[in-house]
N, C-alpha and C positions, 0 to 999 in steps of 0.2 A: 718350710716352716722354721721359724726362728724367733728368738727373742731379739727385737730390734733395739738399736740405740735410741734413747730419748733425746729429742731436740730440746735445747735449753733457751731460757729467756734471752731475747735479743734476736733469735732466729725469725726471719720474716714470715715463715709458714705459720707460726703461732698467732700472728695478728691478722691473718687474712681469713675472711669468711670461706668456709669450705663449700665446694660444689656438690650438688646432689648427684647421687649415683643413678645414672640413666639406664645402664645396661649391666646386668649381672653376668659377668664373664669369668674366665679363668683368673684374670687379674684381681677381681673383687674377691673371689674365693681365696686366693693367696693372701690378700690383705686381711681377711677375717682370720685366717689361720695365724698370721703374724700378730694380729691384735690379741688373740686369745693366748698365744704363747707369751707375749710381752706382759700381759696383765697377771699371769699366773704366779710370779714370785711373791713371797710374803710381803705384806705392807702396801700392796697396790690395790686400790679400790676401783680404779678405772684408767683406761688409756684411750685417748682419742686419736684418730688417724693423723691429724696434723702433728701430734707429738712424736710420730715416727716418720715425719716428713711427707705425708700424703695428704693433699688438700681435698679430701672427699669426706662427705657426711657419714661417718661410721665411728662407733666406739665399742670397746669391750668393758666389762665390769667384773669385779671379783668381790662380792659382798656376802658375808656370812657363809662362806664356803660354796657359794653358787657363782659359777663363771658363765658368762654369756656375752652376746653381742647384739647390736641393732644397727641397721642401715637406714639412712635418711630419717633419723629421729627428729621429731618436733616436740618441744615441751608444750603440752596442751593444757596442763592444769597444775597449779600449785595451791596449797591450802594451808591455813594457819598463818599467824603473824610471823614474819621473819625473826629469827633469833640468832644471836651471835653463836657461831659454830666453829670450833677449832678446825682449821683447814690448812693443808699444804698442797704442793703440786710437784709431781716428778720433774716438771720442766723448770722448777725454781727450788732446787735442793737446799734443804736446811732452813727454809723460811716457813714459819708457821704463825698464823694470826687468826683471829676470829672474824669470819666473813658472815654477813647476814644471809641466812638461808631459810627457806620455808620448811616446815617439818614434814610436809607431804609433797610429792611430785609425781606426775605421770607423763610419760612420753609415748608417742605413737610413731611407728616406723614399719619397716619390713624385714623379713629374714631372707636368707639366700634363695628361697624358692619364690620370692616376691609376695609372700603372704603377709598380711598385717600382723604386726607384733606390738603388743602393749606391755610396757614395763612401768611398774609403779611401786611406791613404797614410802616408808617413813624412816626417820633416822638416817643412818649411813647411806641407805639406798637412795633416799630423797636427795641427800647432799650430792651423791655421785651423779645422779641424773642431771641435776642442775649444773654441776661443775663441768661435766663432759659436754653437755649441749652448749655451754658457754664457750668451750674450746672450739666447737664447730662454727661458732659465730665470730671467732677471732678475738675472744675475750679471755683474759687470765684473771684468776681470783683476786689478785692484788688490785685490780680495777674496781672491785666491789668493796674495798676497805674504806673506812672513814679516812679523811684527809691525814690526820696525825699518824694513824697506823700505816697508811700507804707510804708516807714519807719514811717511816721507820723500815718498812719492808724494802723500799728502794735503797736505803742506806745499807741494809744487810746484803742485798744483791750486789751493790757496787763493791762491798768489802769482801765478798766471797772469793774463794780461790778458784772457782769455776767460771767466773764472769770475765 
């Protein structure tokens, strides 16, 4: 168990769709422990497996003091008109913009026992569910920005000290 380093914008693992987890083995158990440890520090609402270099469909979340995980999540429902929502990403440090997000989201996946797990929520939870499932599809939040905001975000990335 450990807090893993976060992969940064430009790392190919962040742009590749993640593979489904086909067998829950010791490696998947270790992945979940690492995801939970990595999402625990303050200021982290979610961590997707690709952000720690693993191309599998899994993420952890830390919303309103509740920490958890889901395997093979599928975004099955969103509701409400998308609204501009302030958003950042651990993989793009220091960049913060309004992305369009639905105020409600629901994902369905499984837990480590293979049992169905449903996560749903409004506000930050809805945003986290949408953001993390985007990661698993190889999409970063800057791709959801309007053209002018995307240009500004890319400028900020190019000028950052980490890029």
